[in-house]
NUVEX-958939 format. One record per residue: residue number from 0; residue in one letter; x, y, z of N, C-alpha, C in turn. Coordinates in steps of 0.2 Angstrom, whole numbers. Example, Ala and Ser with C-alpha at 12.3 -4.5 7.8 and 13.67 -1.06 7.14 Angstrom:
2
<i = 0; aa = A; n_X = 66; n_Y = -28; n_Z = 39; ca_X = 62; ca_Y = -22; ca_Z = 39; c_X = 66; c_Y = -16; c_Z = 39>
<i = 1; aa = S; n_X = 64; n_Y = -11; n_Z = 35; ca_X = 68; ca_Y = -5; ca_Z = 36; c_X = 64; c_Y = 0; c_Z = 39>
//
This chain:
107
<i = 0; aa = X; n_X = -20; n_Y = -16; n_Z = 5; ca_X = -24; ca_Y = -18; ca_Z = 11; c_X = -20; c_Y = -22; c_Z = 16>
<i = 1; aa = X; n_X = -18; n_Y = -19; n_Z = 22; ca_X = -18; ca_Y = -24; ca_Z = 28; c_X = -22; c_Y = -26; c_Z = 33>
<i = 2; aa = X; n_X = -22; n_Y = -32; n_Z = 33; ca_X = -27; ca_Y = -35; ca_Z = 38; c_X = -34; c_Y = -32; c_Z = 38>
<i = 3; aa = X; n_X = -37; n_Y = -31; n_Z = 32; ca_X = -44; ca_Y = -29; ca_Z = 30; c_X = -44; c_Y = -20; c_Z = 32>
<i = 4; aa = X; n_X = -38; n_Y = -17; n_Z = 32; ca_X = -39; ca_Y = -10; ca_Z = 32; c_X = -36; c_Y = -7; c_Z = 25>
<i = 5; aa = X; n_X = -41; n_Y = -3; n_Z = 23; ca_X = -39; ca_Y = -1; ca_Z = 16; c_X = -34; c_Y = 6; c_Z = 16>
<i = 6; aa = X; n_X = -29; n_Y = 5; n_Z = 12; ca_X = -24; ca_Y = 11; ca_Z = 11; c_X = -28; c_Y = 16; c_Z = 7>
<i = 7; aa = X; n_X = -29; n_Y = 23; n_Z = 8; ca_X = -33; ca_Y = 27; ca_Z = 4; c_X = -28; c_Y = 33; c_Z = 2>
<i = 8; aa = X; n_X = -29; n_Y = 35; n_Z = -4; ca_X = -26; ca_Y = 42; ca_Z = -6; c_X = -30; c_Y = 46; c_Z = -10>
<i = 9; aa = X; n_X = -28; n_Y = 52; n_Z = -11; ca_X = -33; ca_Y = 57; ca_Z = -14; c_X = -36; c_Y = 54; c_Z = -20>
<i = 10; aa = X; n_X = -34; n_Y = 49; n_Z = -25; ca_X = -37; ca_Y = 46; ca_Z = -30; c_X = -43; c_Y = 42; c_Z = -29>
<i = 11; aa = X; n_X = -43; n_Y = 38; n_Z = -24; ca_X = -49; ca_Y = 34; ca_Z = -21; c_X = -53; c_Y = 36; c_Z = -14>
<i = 12; aa = X; n_X = -51; n_Y = 41; n_Z = -12; ca_X = -54; ca_Y = 43; ca_Z = -4; c_X = -61; c_Y = 43; c_Z = -6>
<i = 13; aa = X; n_X = -63; n_Y = 49; n_Z = -11; ca_X = -70; ca_Y = 51; ca_Z = -11; c_X = -75; c_Y = 45; c_Z = -13>
<i = 14; aa = X; n_X = -72; n_Y = 41; n_Z = -17; ca_X = -76; ca_Y = 35; ca_Z = -20; c_X = -76; c_Y = 30; c_Z = -14>
<i = 15; aa = X; n_X = -73; n_Y = 30; n_Z = -10; ca_X = -73; ca_Y = 25; ca_Z = -5; c_X = -77; c_Y = 27; c_Z = 1>
<i = 16; aa = X; n_X = -77; n_Y = 33; n_Z = 2; ca_X = -83; ca_Y = 36; ca_Z = 8; c_X = -88; c_Y = 38; c_Z = 7>
<i = 17; aa = X; n_X = -91; n_Y = 38; n_Z = 0; ca_X = -97; ca_Y = 40; ca_Z = -4; c_X = -102; c_Y = 36; c_Z = -1>
<i = 18; aa = X; n_X = -102; n_Y = 29; n_Z = 0; ca_X = -107; ca_Y = 25; ca_Z = 1; c_X = -106; c_Y = 21; c_Z = 7>
<i = 19; aa = X; n_X = -111; n_Y = 21; n_Z = 11; ca_X = -110; ca_Y = 16; ca_Z = 18; c_X = -106; c_Y = 20; c_Z = 23>
<i = 20; aa = X; n_X = -104; n_Y = 16; n_Z = 29; ca_X = -101; ca_Y = 18; ca_Z = 33; c_X = -94; c_Y = 17; c_Z = 32>
<i = 21; aa = X; n_X = -89; n_Y = 22; n_Z = 34; ca_X = -82; ca_Y = 20; ca_Z = 33; c_X = -78; c_Y = 24; c_Z = 39>
<i = 22; aa = X; n_X = -74; n_Y = 21; n_Z = 43; ca_X = -69; ca_Y = 24; ca_Z = 47; c_X = -63; c_Y = 25; c_Z = 44>
<i = 23; aa = X; n_X = -60; n_Y = 31; n_Z = 45; ca_X = -54; ca_Y = 33; ca_Z = 42; c_X = -50; c_Y = 36; c_Z = 47>
<i = 24; aa = X; n_X = -44; n_Y = 33; n_Z = 48; ca_X = -39; ca_Y = 34; ca_Z = 51; c_X = -33; c_Y = 38; c_Z = 49>
<i = 25; aa = X; n_X = -32; n_Y = 45; n_Z = 50; ca_X = -29; ca_Y = 50; ca_Z = 48; c_X = -21; c_Y = 47; c_Z = 52>
<i = 26; aa = X; n_X = -16; n_Y = 46; n_Z = 49; ca_X = -10; ca_Y = 44; ca_Z = 53; c_X = -3; c_Y = 47; c_Z = 48>
<i = 27; aa = X; n_X = 2; n_Y = 46; n_Z = 52; ca_X = 9; ca_Y = 46; ca_Z = 49; c_X = 14; c_Y = 40; c_Z = 52>
<i = 28; aa = X; n_X = 18; n_Y = 39; n_Z = 48; ca_X = 23; ca_Y = 33; ca_Z = 50; c_X = 27; c_Y = 36; c_Z = 57>
<i = 29; aa = X; n_X = 29; n_Y = 41; n_Z = 57; ca_X = 33; ca_Y = 43; ca_Z = 63; c_X = 29; c_Y = 45; c_Z = 69>
<i = 30; aa = X; n_X = 22; n_Y = 44; n_Z = 69; ca_X = 19; ca_Y = 46; ca_Z = 75; c_X = 17; c_Y = 40; c_Z = 79>
<i = 31; aa = X; n_X = 20; n_Y = 40; n_Z = 86; ca_X = 20; ca_Y = 35; ca_Z = 90; c_X = 13; c_Y = 32; c_Z = 92>
<i = 32; aa = X; n_X = 8; n_Y = 37; n_Z = 93; ca_X = 1; ca_Y = 34; ca_Z = 95; c_X = -2; c_Y = 31; c_Z = 89>
<i = 33; aa = X; n_X = 0; n_Y = 34; n_Z = 82; ca_X = -3; ca_Y = 30; ca_Z = 76; c_X = 0; c_Y = 23; c_Z = 75>
<i = 34; aa = X; n_X = 7; n_Y = 22; n_Z = 77; ca_X = 8; ca_Y = 15; ca_Z = 78; c_X = 4; c_Y = 10; c_Z = 82>
<i = 35; aa = X; n_X = 2; n_Y = 13; n_Z = 87; ca_X = -2; ca_Y = 9; ca_Z = 93; c_X = -9; c_Y = 9; c_Z = 91>
<i = 36; aa = X; n_X = -11; n_Y = 13; n_Z = 87; ca_X = -18; ca_Y = 13; ca_Z = 84; c_X = -19; c_Y = 8; c_Z = 79>
<i = 37; aa = X; n_X = -14; n_Y = 7; n_Z = 74; ca_X = -15; ca_Y = 3; ca_Z = 69; c_X = -17; c_Y = -6; c_Z = 71>
<i = 38; aa = X; n_X = -13; n_Y = -8; n_Z = 76; ca_X = -16; ca_Y = -15; ca_Z = 77; c_X = -22; c_Y = -16; c_Z = 81>
<i = 39; aa = X; n_X = -24; n_Y = -10; n_Z = 84; ca_X = -31; ca_Y = -10; ca_Z = 87; c_X = -36; c_Y = -11; c_Z = 81>
<i = 40; aa = X; n_X = -35; n_Y = -7; n_Z = 76; ca_X = -39; ca_Y = -6; ca_Z = 69; c_X = -39; c_Y = -13; c_Z = 66>
<i = 41; aa = X; n_X = -33; n_Y = -16; n_Z = 65; ca_X = -32; ca_Y = -22; ca_Z = 63; c_X = -34; c_Y = -29; c_Z = 66>
<i = 42; aa = X; n_X = -33; n_Y = -29; n_Z = 72; ca_X = -35; ca_Y = -35; ca_Z = 75; c_X = -41; c_Y = -35; c_Z = 79>
<i = 43; aa = X; n_X = -43; n_Y = -30; n_Z = 80; ca_X = -51; ca_Y = -28; ca_Z = 85; c_X = -56; c_Y = -25; c_Z = 81>
<i = 44; aa = X; n_X = -55; n_Y = -20; n_Z = 77; ca_X = -61; ca_Y = -16; ca_Z = 75; c_X = -63; c_Y = -20; c_Z = 69>
<i = 45; aa = X; n_X = -59; n_Y = -21; n_Z = 64; ca_X = -60; ca_Y = -24; ca_Z = 58; c_X = -65; c_Y = -31; c_Z = 58>
<i = 46; aa = X; n_X = -62; n_Y = -34; n_Z = 64; ca_X = -65; ca_Y = -41; ca_Z = 65; c_X = -73; c_Y = -40; c_Z = 67>
<i = 47; aa = X; n_X = -74; n_Y = -34; n_Z = 70; ca_X = -81; ca_Y = -34; ca_Z = 73; c_X = -85; c_Y = -30; c_Z = 68>
<i = 48; aa = X; n_X = -82; n_Y = -26; n_Z = 63; ca_X = -87; ca_Y = -22; ca_Z = 60; c_X = -86; c_Y = -24; c_Z = 52>
<i = 49; aa = X; n_X = -83; n_Y = -28; n_Z = 50; ca_X = -82; ca_Y = -30; ca_Z = 44; c_X = -88; c_Y = -30; c_Z = 38>
<i = 50; aa = X; n_X = -94; n_Y = -32; n_Z = 43; ca_X = -99; ca_Y = -33; ca_Z = 39; c_X = -104; c_Y = -27; c_Z = 38>
<i = 51; aa = X; n_X = -102; n_Y = -22; n_Z = 42; ca_X = -105; ca_Y = -15; ca_Z = 43; c_X = -102; c_Y = -9; c_Z = 40>
<i = 52; aa = X; n_X = -96; n_Y = -10; n_Z = 41; ca_X = -92; ca_Y = -4; ca_Z = 39; c_X = -86; c_Y = -6; c_Z = 36>
<i = 53; aa = X; n_X = -83; n_Y = -1; n_Z = 33; ca_X = -75; ca_Y = -1; ca_Z = 29; c_X = -71; c_Y = 2; c_Z = 34>
<i = 54; aa = X; n_X = -64; n_Y = 0; n_Z = 35; ca_X = -60; ca_Y = 2; ca_Z = 39; c_X = -54; c_Y = 4; c_Z = 35>
<i = 55; aa = X; n_X = -52; n_Y = 11; n_Z = 35; ca_X = -47; ca_Y = 13; ca_Z = 31; c_X = -42; c_Y = 19; c_Z = 35>
<i = 56; aa = X; n_X = -35; n_Y = 20; n_Z = 31; ca_X = -31; ca_Y = 23; ca_Z = 33; c_X = -29; c_Y = 28; c_Z = 28>
<i = 57; aa = X; n_X = -27; n_Y = 35; n_Z = 30; ca_X = -24; ca_Y = 40; ca_Z = 25; c_X = -18; c_Y = 42; c_Z = 29>
<i = 58; aa = X; n_X = -12; n_Y = 41; n_Z = 25; ca_X = -6; ca_Y = 43; ca_Z = 27; c_X = -6; c_Y = 51; c_Z = 26>
<i = 59; aa = X; n_X = -5; n_Y = 55; n_Z = 31; ca_X = -6; ca_Y = 63; ca_Z = 30; c_X = 0; c_Y = 65; c_Z = 26>
<i = 60; aa = X; n_X = 6; n_Y = 62; n_Z = 27; ca_X = 12; ca_Y = 66; ca_Z = 24; c_X = 12; c_Y = 65; c_Z = 16>
<i = 61; aa = X; n_X = 8; n_Y = 59; n_Z = 15; ca_X = 8; ca_Y = 58; ca_Z = 8; c_X = 2; c_Y = 61; c_Z = 4>
<i = 62; aa = X; n_X = -4; n_Y = 63; n_Z = 8; ca_X = -10; ca_Y = 66; ca_Z = 6; c_X = -11; c_Y = 72; c_Z = 10>
<i = 63; aa = X; n_X = -7; n_Y = 77; n_Z = 9; ca_X = -8; ca_Y = 84; ca_Z = 13; c_X = -14; c_Y = 87; c_Z = 11>
<i = 64; aa = X; n_X = -17; n_Y = 86; n_Z = 5; ca_X = -23; ca_Y = 90; ca_Z = 3; c_X = -29; c_Y = 87; c_Z = 7>
<i = 65; aa = X; n_X = -29; n_Y = 81; n_Z = 7; ca_X = -34; ca_Y = 78; ca_Z = 11; c_X = -34; c_Y = 79; c_Z = 18>
<i = 66; aa = X; n_X = -29; n_Y = 79; n_Z = 22; ca_X = -28; ca_Y = 81; ca_Z = 28; c_X = -30; c_Y = 88; c_Z = 30>
<i = 67; aa = X; n_X = -28; n_Y = 93; n_Z = 25; ca_X = -31; ca_Y = 101; ca_Z = 26; c_X = -37; c_Y = 101; c_Z = 25>
<i = 68; aa = X; n_X = -41; n_Y = 96; n_Z = 19; ca_X = -48; ca_Y = 97; ca_Z = 18; c_X = -52; c_Y = 95; c_Z = 25>
<i = 69; aa = X; n_X = -50; n_Y = 91; n_Z = 28; ca_X = -53; ca_Y = 88; ca_Z = 34; c_X = -50; c_Y = 92; c_Z = 40>
<i = 70; aa = X; n_X = -47; n_Y = 97; n_Z = 40; ca_X = -44; ca_Y = 101; ca_Z = 46; c_X = -40; c_Y = 96; c_Z = 51>
<i = 71; aa = X; n_X = -36; n_Y = 92; n_Z = 48; ca_X = -33; ca_Y = 87; ca_Z = 53; c_X = -27; c_Y = 92; c_Z = 56>
<i = 72; aa = X; n_X = -27; n_Y = 92; n_Z = 62; ca_X = -21; ca_Y = 95; ca_Z = 65; c_X = -18; c_Y = 92; c_Z = 71>
<i = 73; aa = X; n_X = -20; n_Y = 85; n_Z = 71; ca_X = -16; ca_Y = 81; ca_Z = 76; c_X = -18; c_Y = 74; c_Z = 75>
<i = 74; aa = X; n_X = -14; n_Y = 71; n_Z = 75; ca_X = -15; ca_Y = 63; ca_Z = 74; c_X = -13; c_Y = 59; c_Z = 79>
<i = 75; aa = X; n_X = -16; n_Y = 52; n_Z = 80; ca_X = -21; ca_Y = 50; ca_Z = 75; c_X = -27; c_Y = 54; c_Z = 76>
<i = 76; aa = X; n_X = -30; n_Y = 55; n_Z = 70; ca_X = -38; ca_Y = 57; ca_Z = 70; c_X = -42; c_Y = 53; c_Z = 67>
<i = 77; aa = X; n_X = -47; n_Y = 50; n_Z = 69; ca_X = -52; ca_Y = 46; ca_Z = 67; c_X = -58; c_Y = 50; c_Z = 65>
<i = 78; aa = X; n_X = -60; n_Y = 49; n_Z = 58; ca_X = -66; ca_Y = 52; ca_Z = 56; c_X = -71; c_Y = 45; c_Z = 54>
<i = 79; aa = X; n_X = -77; n_Y = 45; n_Z = 56; ca_X = -82; ca_Y = 41; ca_Z = 53; c_X = -86; c_Y = 44; c_Z = 49>
<i = 80; aa = X; n_X = -87; n_Y = 41; n_Z = 43; ca_X = -91; ca_Y = 44; ca_Z = 38; c_X = -97; c_Y = 40; c_Z = 36>
<i = 81; aa = X; n_X = -103; n_Y = 43; n_Z = 35; ca_X = -108; ca_Y = 40; ca_Z = 33; c_X = -111; c_Y = 43; c_Z = 26>
<i = 82; aa = X; n_X = -111; n_Y = 39; n_Z = 20; ca_X = -113; ca_Y = 42; ca_Z = 15; c_X = -109; c_Y = 48; c_Z = 13>
<i = 83; aa = X; n_X = -103; n_Y = 48; n_Z = 14; ca_X = -98; ca_Y = 54; ca_Z = 12; c_X = -99; c_Y = 59; c_Z = 18>
<i = 84; aa = X; n_X = -102; n_Y = 58; n_Z = 23; ca_X = -103; ca_Y = 65; ca_Z = 28; c_X = -100; c_Y = 62; c_Z = 34>
<i = 85; aa = X; n_X = -96; n_Y = 67; n_Z = 38; ca_X = -95; ca_Y = 65; ca_Z = 44; c_X = -100; c_Y = 65; c_Z = 49>
<i = 86; aa = X; n_X = -99; n_Y = 60; n_Z = 52; ca_X = -104; ca_Y = 58; ca_Z = 59; c_X = -101; c_Y = 59; c_Z = 65>
<i = 87; aa = X; n_X = -94; n_Y = 56; n_Z = 65; ca_X = -91; ca_Y = 56; ca_Z = 72; c_X = -84; c_Y = 58; c_Z = 70>
<i = 88; aa = X; n_X = -80; n_Y = 61; n_Z = 76; ca_X = -73; ca_Y = 63; ca_Z = 75; c_X = -70; c_Y = 60; c_Z = 82>
<i = 89; aa = X; n_X = -63; n_Y = 57; n_Z = 81; ca_X = -60; ca_Y = 56; ca_Z = 87; c_X = -53; c_Y = 59; c_Z = 86>
<i = 90; aa = X; n_X = -50; n_Y = 62; n_Z = 91; ca_X = -41; ca_Y = 63; ca_Z = 91; c_X = -38; c_Y = 60; c_Z = 96>
<i = 91; aa = X; n_X = -32; n_Y = 57; n_Z = 94; ca_X = -28; ca_Y = 54; ca_Z = 99; c_X = -30; c_Y = 46; c_Z = 98>
<i = 92; aa = X; n_X = -26; n_Y = 42; n_Z = 102; ca_X = -27; ca_Y = 35; ca_Z = 102; c_X = -33; c_Y = 34; c_Z = 105>
<i = 93; aa = X; n_X = -37; n_Y = 29; n_Z = 102; ca_X = -43; ca_Y = 26; ca_Z = 104; c_X = -45; c_Y = 18; c_Z = 105>
<i = 94; aa = X; n_X = -48; n_Y = 16; n_Z = 110; ca_X = -49; ca_Y = 10; ca_Z = 111; c_X = -55; c_Y = 7; c_Z = 107>
<i = 95; aa = X; n_X = -53; n_Y = 1; n_Z = 105; ca_X = -58; ca_Y = -3; ca_Z = 101; c_X = -65; c_Y = -2; c_Z = 102>
<i = 96; aa = X; n_X = -66; n_Y = -2; n_Z = 108; ca_X = -73; ca_Y = -3; ca_Z = 110; c_X = -77; c_Y = 4; c_Z = 108>
<i = 97; aa = X; n_X = -74; n_Y = 9; n_Z = 110; ca_X = -76; ca_Y = 17; ca_Z = 107; c_X = -77; c_Y = 16; c_Z = 100>
<i = 98; aa = X; n_X = -72; n_Y = 15; n_Z = 96; ca_X = -73; ca_Y = 14; ca_Z = 89; c_X = -79; c_Y = 10; c_Z = 86>
<i = 99; aa = X; n_X = -78; n_Y = 3; n_Z = 89; ca_X = -85; ca_Y = -1; ca_Z = 87; c_X = -91; c_Y = 2; c_Z = 89>
<i = 100; aa = X; n_X = -93; n_Y = 5; n_Z = 95; ca_X = -99; ca_Y = 8; ca_Z = 97; c_X = -100; c_Y = 14; c_Z = 92>
<i = 101; aa = X; n_X = -95; n_Y = 18; n_Z = 90; ca_X = -97; ca_Y = 24; ca_Z = 85; c_X = -99; c_Y = 21; c_Z = 79>
<i = 102; aa = X; n_X = -96; n_Y = 16; n_Z = 76; ca_X = -98; ca_Y = 13; ca_Z = 70; c_X = -106; c_Y = 11; c_Z = 70>
<i = 103; aa = X; n_X = -107; n_Y = 7; n_Z = 76; ca_X = -114; ca_Y = 3; ca_Z = 76; c_X = -118; c_Y = 9; c_Z = 77>
<i = 104; aa = X; n_X = -116; n_Y = 14; n_Z = 80; ca_X = -122; ca_Y = 20; ca_Z = 80; c_X = -123; c_Y = 23; c_Z = 74>
<i = 105; aa = X; n_X = -118; n_Y = 23; n_Z = 70; ca_X = -118; ca_Y = 26; ca_Z = 64; c_X = -121; c_Y = 22; c_Z = 58>
<i = 106; aa = X; n_X = -122; n_Y = 16; n_Z = 58; ca_X = -125; ca_Y = 11; ca_Z = 53; c_X = -132; c_Y = 13; c_Z = 52>
//
């Protein structure tokens, strides 16, 4: 966990999203926009939503079956889950304000 962001894989993904609100960033280390999204999540989003939601990342190169299960075709892809169900989806680099608002709507 870096700066409040959980690093999820296939073994802990379903348990993590099962309860409450969880923002999951599907990313890859070679993706330029993904590298720009990470500090937004770590420095802005986590601080605003830590008491309301979890923030997590899934490396699509290391977790291909998760990426396939959620039809991730372009990254960064951000999915917001509530009690295991997708309630909001974003593709591409997102501003902190949009993500925080989406989480607050989902709580």
